[in-house]
C-alpha positions as CSV (number, residue, x, y, z in Angstrom):
1,X,13.9,35.7,-3.1
2,X,14.6,34.4,0.1
3,X,13.2,37.3,2.0
4,X,10.4,36.0,-0.3
5,X,10.2,32.9,0.6
6,X,10.7,33.3,4.2
7,X,7.5,35.6,4.3
8,X,5.5,33.0,2.3
9,X,6.8,30.3,4.8
10,X,5.7,32.8,7.7
11,X,2.6,33.2,6.2
12,X,1.6,29.5,5.8
13,X,2.8,28.8,9.6
14,X,0.3,31.5,10.7
15,X,-2.8,30.1,8.4
16,X,-2.6,26.9,10.6
17,X,-5.2,26.2,12.7
18,X,-4.2,26.3,17.0
19,X,-5.8,22.8,17.1
20,X,-2.3,21.9,15.1
21,X,-0.4,23.8,17.5
22,X,-2.2,22.0,20.3
23,X,-1.2,18.6,19.0
24,X,2.3,19.4,18.5
25,X,2.8,20.7,21.8
26,X,1.1,17.5,23.0
27,X,3.6,15.6,20.6
28,X,6.5,17.1,22.0
29,X,5.7,17.0,26.1
30,X,5.1,13.2,25.4
31,X,8.1,13.1,23.8
32,X,10.0,14.6,26.3
33,X,8.1,12.4,28.9
34,X,9.0,9.2,27.2
35,X,12.7,10.4,27.1
36,X,12.8,10.7,30.9
37,X,10.5,7.7,31.7
38,X,13.1,5.5,29.7
39,X,16.1,6.9,31.7
40,X,14.1,5.8,34.9
41,X,13.7,2.5,34.0
42,X,17.4,2.3,32.3
43,X,18.4,2.3,36.3
44,X,15.6,-0.1,37.1
45,X,16.4,-3.3,38.4
46,X,16.2,-5.8,34.9
47,X,14.3,-8.7,36.9
48,X,11.4,-6.4,37.4
49,X,11.6,-4.5,34.6
50,X,11.1,-8.1,32.7
51,X,8.3,-9.1,35.2
52,X,6.6,-6.0,34.3
53,X,6.7,-6.4,30.2
54,X,6.1,-10.1,30.4
55,X,2.7,-8.8,32.2
56,X,2.2,-6.0,29.6
57,X,2.8,-7.7,26.8
58,X,0.7,-10.9,28.2
59,X,-2.5,-8.5,29.0
60,X,-2.0,-6.8,25.6
61,X,-2.2,-10.2,23.8
62,X,-4.9,-11.5,25.3
63,X,-7.0,-8.1,24.5
64,X,-6.0,-8.8,21.1
65,X,-6.9,-11.9,21.0
66,X,-10.6,-11.8,22.5
67,X,-11.2,-8.5,21.3
68,X,-9.4,-9.4,17.7
69,X,-8.6,-5.7,17.6
70,X,-5.0,-6.6,16.8
71,X,-3.1,-4.5,14.5
72,X,-2.4,-5.6,11.0
73,X,1.0,-6.6,11.5
74,X,-0.1,-8.9,14.6
75,X,-2.7,-10.8,12.7
76,X,-0.8,-13.7,11.9
77,X,0.3,-14.5,15.0
78,X,-3.1,-13.8,16.7
79,X,-4.7,-16.0,14.2
80,X,-3.2,-18.8,14.9
81,X,-3.2,-18.4,18.9
82,X,-6.8,-17.6,18.5
83,X,-7.9,-20.9,17.8
84,X,-6.5,-21.8,21.4
85,X,-7.9,-19.1,23.5
86,X,-11.7,-17.8,23.6
87,X,-12.8,-15.2,22.0
88,X,-15.3,-12.3,21.9
89,X,-18.2,-13.9,20.0
90,X,-17.2,-17.6,20.4
91,X,-19.2,-18.5,23.1
92,X,-22.8,-17.2,21.5
93,X,-21.5,-19.0,18.6
94,X,-21.2,-22.4,20.6
95,X,-24.1,-21.9,22.0
96,X,-26.3,-21.9,18.7
97,X,-25.3,-25.3,17.8
C-alpha cells in the first residue's frame, strides 16, 4: 500500500509544469538571500538601520497615499492621511471647480 502511494505521488510530481519548479526555485533562492541580508542587517549600526527603515517606510507610505494603491489592511490609515496630502486625482478635481 505504501509503495502504491509513493508511486502516485511521484507521478503527480512529474506532471507538474516546469513553470511551477522555476517559481519554486525562485522562492527558495529569495528565502536564502533574505536570510543572508537579515544576518548582515543584524550587525549594522542601529542608527543607520533606523534611518534606512524610516526613509523606506516614508517613501512607500507617500506612494500609497498619492497613487491610492495601498493594501486592504492599510486603507483605514491611508484614508485618514489622504486628506492632508495630495493624491493623483486631486489636482485635476480642483481645476474643474
